[in-house]
N, C-alpha and C positions, 0 to 999 in steps of 0.2 A: 807372649807362648800362644803357639800355633793349638786350636783346640781337634781333638782329633774324635771320632764318632767311629766304632768299631759295628762291625756287620760280619758276622760267622755262622757260615754256612754248615749247619751242624753234622748233617749225613754227610759229606763233602771234608769235612773233615774228619770224623769219625773212619768213614771207609777209606781215610789215606793212611788213618795209624794202621788199620786191620791190613793194609796191604804190607806197610811197612814190617809187620812184627810188632808194633808197640802196643800189646796189648796190658803192659804195664803201665800207660799213660793213658788209659784212659778216664781213669778217674780225675779228670783235667778240669784244672778252676780255668773256667773259658777267659773271663774277664780280665783274670789274671797275665793271663798268656797274650791278652792284647794288650796291657799293659808293659811289659816287659818286653815286647820288640820296638816300645815307642824310645825317641832321645828325651832322656826327661830334663834335660837342661831346654830344653825349646818347644818343649811338645807338652800337652796334658790331654790325660784321656775324659772326656767329659761324658762319654756314656757307650755301654758296651749291648749291641744288641743278638740274639742269639735266634737264628730258626733252625726250627726243627720241624716233626711233625710224632707225634702216637704210634706207635705202632700195637698193631691190636693180635700177635703170637706171634711164636710158641708163650705161653705163659712166664717161662721163667724169662725170657727176655725181656716181655712189659712189665715184671717184676722189675728187676737190674734197671732197668730204661726209668723208671718211675722212682725209683731212688736217686739216683743220677740226678735226675731235673730237678726234683727237690734239694737235692745236696747244693747246685749251684746256685738257687735262688738262696736259698739260707742263708749262704758265704758271702753271697752277695745279694744284698736286699733289694738294688738299684738297678742289677742286670734286669732287663726286659727279654722275657722268650713271646716269640713270635711264632704260630702252629699253622702247619700246611694238616696237608693231608695224606693221608697212609692207605691206600688203595689193594686190596686184592679182588685179584680176576683168575679165570681157569682159562689156561691155554693148553694149544693141541701142540703134539707132535707132528712135525710134518711128515718125518720118518715110520712113526707107528702111530699114529691118531690117538696115543694116548693121551690122557690131561692131567694137567698137574696145575699147583696153584701158581701163580708169584704174583707179587707182591712191588709196587712203587710208589714213591712218595713224589707231592704233586703239590706245588705253588710256591715251594720256596724262592725259586728264582725271580717270581711272579712279587711276593711278598718281601723280598732285598730289594727289587728294584724300586715298588713302591717307595719303601721308607728314604733310601737313597735318595731319589729323586725329590720325595717333600720336604727332608732334612736340606738339600741345598736350597730349595727356592725360599725355604725360610731360614735361611743363614743359618744354617744351627752348629755349622763346622765348618772346619778350615781345610780339612785333610779328612779324608774317609780311606779309611784301612778295610780293604774287602777281603776276609779267611776264605778265599775259596780259589778251586781252578774251573769250575763250571763257564764253557767259552758262553752259555745262553749269556752268561751275565756282561756281553762285550755291547750291547746296547744300552743300555745305562750308563756304563761306563763312556761310552762313545758322547752319548745325550750330553751327559752331564761335563765333559772337557769340553763340547762344543756351546753350549747354553753358561758355562761359567769359568771361562781360563782362569781365573787369576785364585781356584780351588783345585786342588791336585787329590788323585786317586791313589790308591798307593795297596799292591797286591800282596795278600799274606799267601805265599802256596801251601798247601798242609804237606808232611811229605809222602811219595808216591805220585803227586799230582800235579802235573804241568799244564800251562797252555800258552802257545805259543802266540793264540792272538791275544788273550789278554797280558802276555808282556811286553807284546808289542803297541798296545796302546793305553797302558798305565803310565803312569808318572813314576812308578818306582814298584819293584820286586823284591819280598823279601821269602827266602827258601825256609820256612818252616822246618829244623832240625831236633835231635834230640835234647839238644843243651838248653832250645826255650822250653821243651816239655819237661824237663828232669824239675826245672823249677820252679812251675808253680801247679803243682799238684794240689789237691783240695786234703784237710787234715784226714788220718784216718776215720775220724769221727767228727759228724758235722749236728751241730743242733737246730730242728727247728725252732720258729719264735714260740711251739704250744711244750716245747720243750724234748720233744721225742729226739733218740737219738739214730741219725742214719750214718751207717756203716759201711766201707767199701766194700765191695762185692769179692768173697775168697775167690771167685773162679768168673769168669766174665763167658765163657763156650759155654 
């Protein structure tokens, strides 16, 4: 059996779902998504890594994200969540000079690259399943294919997210669609180890 490790770019996946109008699939079992893409006869998912950053506002979105992160961890205790940074800064409009607050997520691509290369050097996988369409990840993908030609990197492109560059350098590409997403939703209620019940948000926006 081929050993597969999944690396999931949380923000890239989330905004892909949002752009596709797939809000109803936000309550997603990310480890289940990785597993459903594999060939169960020849591949085994040995680990799932989820990369994200904790947002800082507005409060209602912070609450929803917190519930979701706790839910995916409680549902899959072996899931590894890696946190980057969520930065806020003032940006001045070039036309009117008014300032508005802009947010950006940092370090996810660096964190993914580090984990990919670490696991490759440790011979932890035969196949890396990278769920993202961020072209900034082309460098680690190229490096792994160069240093470890026996290992494969397969891209999982989120809905509404594509990268010609990544498609051209990866060993394979899977376009994630609603068929995948519909079958890997979390239960409506997920129980934390301390007994607290986490429920799916009624609305996401």
